[in-house]
N, C-alpha and C positions, 0 to 999 in steps of 0.2 A: 399509618402506624409507625413507620420509621422515624418521622418527625416527632412523634409523641414519645418514643423511647430516647430520642437525643435530648429533648427538653427535660425528660425525667432525669437522666443522668446529669445534665447541667444543674438541675434543682438539687440533686442529692450532693453534687460536689460543693455547691454553694452552702448548703445546710451543714456539711462536715466542715468547711472552713469557718463558718460562723460559730460552730460548737467549739472548735479548737481555739478560737480567739476567747470566747467566753469562758473556757476552762483554763485559759493562761498558757496555752502551748507556746513555746518559744518561736518567735519570728526570726531570731538570729540576725538582726541587721543593726547597724550603728544608729544610735538615737539622732534625729535631726537636732543640730545645735541651735540654740537661741541665746540671746541676751535680752532680758526684760526688766523694766522697772518693777521694783517691789513695793507693796503697799506700805510697808514700814520704813521706806526710804532706800536709797542706793539702787544698785542693779545686780542682777544675778545672771551669770553666764553658765550655762550648763556644761560647757567645755571646761571650765575652771574646776568643776567638781569631779573630774575624772580621778579615779583612784578610790572613790567612795561609792557605796550603793545609793541610788537615788530613786524615789518614788515620785512620779509626776502624775498629778491628778488634774485632768481637765474637767472644769465644773462651770456652773452658771448659777446666778441668784435665782432665776425662774425655775430651777430644776429641783423638785422635792426630794428625789433620791440623793442629789448632791448635798442638800442640806443635812440629811440623815448621815452622810459620809463624813461631815466636818468633825464631829466629836470623836469618831473612830480614828481618823487620821491624827488628831491631837493626842489621843491616848497612845497611839502607836509612836508618834514622834517623841513623846515624854519618856516612853519606856525603852526607846531605841535611839539614843542620841548619836550614835555612830552612823545612822542612816539620814540622809538629807530628804525631807518631805517637802515638796513644792505643790501648791495649789494654783493652777494656771486658770484664771478667770477668762471665759470666752464671751463675756457680756459685751454688748455694744455700748460705747461710751454715752452717747447722748450729749445734751448740751452741757451738763454739769461735769462731765468728764468721768472717766472710769473710776479713778481713785476715790472721788467724792461719793460716787454712786454706791461703790462697795462698802465704804466706810458708813454711810447713812444706813444701808440696808442691814449691815452687821449690828449697828446699834439698835435698830428697830426690832431685829430678831433676838437681841440679847445674845449675839454669838461673840465669843472671843476666840480668835484664831490662835492656835498653839504651835503652829508651823508657818512657813513663809508663804505669803500670797503674792503671786505675780500678776501683772496686768498684761494679759495676752489679748487675743482676738479670735474671732470664728475662723479667720483665715489660717492662723497658726494651727487650730485644731484640724483644719483641712489638710494641712501640710503633714501632720502626724498620722493622718488616716483615721481620725476619730469619726465614729459613725453613731454615737450616742453618748448620753452623759448620765452619771459620771464615767469617765474612761481613765483607768489607772494603768500607767506604764511602769514596770519595774526594770531599772537599768542597773546592770552590773558595774563593778568598778572599772571594767574595761571599756565602758561607754556603749555596750551593746544591749539592746532591748531584749530582756530575757523573757518577759511575759507581759501580757496585757489582760486586764480584768474590766469587763463591762458591768456596770451596776454597782451596788454597794458591796464593798468587801469587808470581811471581819479582820480584827487584828490577827487572829490565827492565820488566815489566808495570806496576809501581808507578810507575817513572819516566815511562812513556808516559801513564799515567792522570793523574798530577799535572801533567805539562806540558799535556795536554789541558784540565784543569780551570782551570788558570791562564789558558790562552789564551781560554777560554770566558768567564771573569770579566772579560776585557779589561784585565788587570793585568800 
């Protein structure tokens, strides 16, 4: 009986932790830095973006909710140019290379990205603690992860999360 109670407590703790992440509870830790090639050319360094709020979306071409998230992030980026929105692909490159794979996929889906797409990897997602896709991280101007959202987020949820991150950073 004691073992069942212990496992029940572990399960409840895990459920509370997952619920906190899903609701965007602040993890309050510095975002792991990266420098990645961008689909439109050049490289993007997360560290170089310090001082601005950043939304990092880990996504994949095979993920239906990720595809639904793309126009929402595009609309958010267009209405909030002060925020940097980055989509980090975690697709596996294959023989054709990741850039070509995403470009061909976007053309076939008739998708126009209105924010920067970076060529990442599943390992980078693991380093960030991604457990499902899409996974959105809102980073304050201070470089601290303020909230995490699993699944498709609305423009309103993004606005609230970015406002919270900016306020927490004191800028």
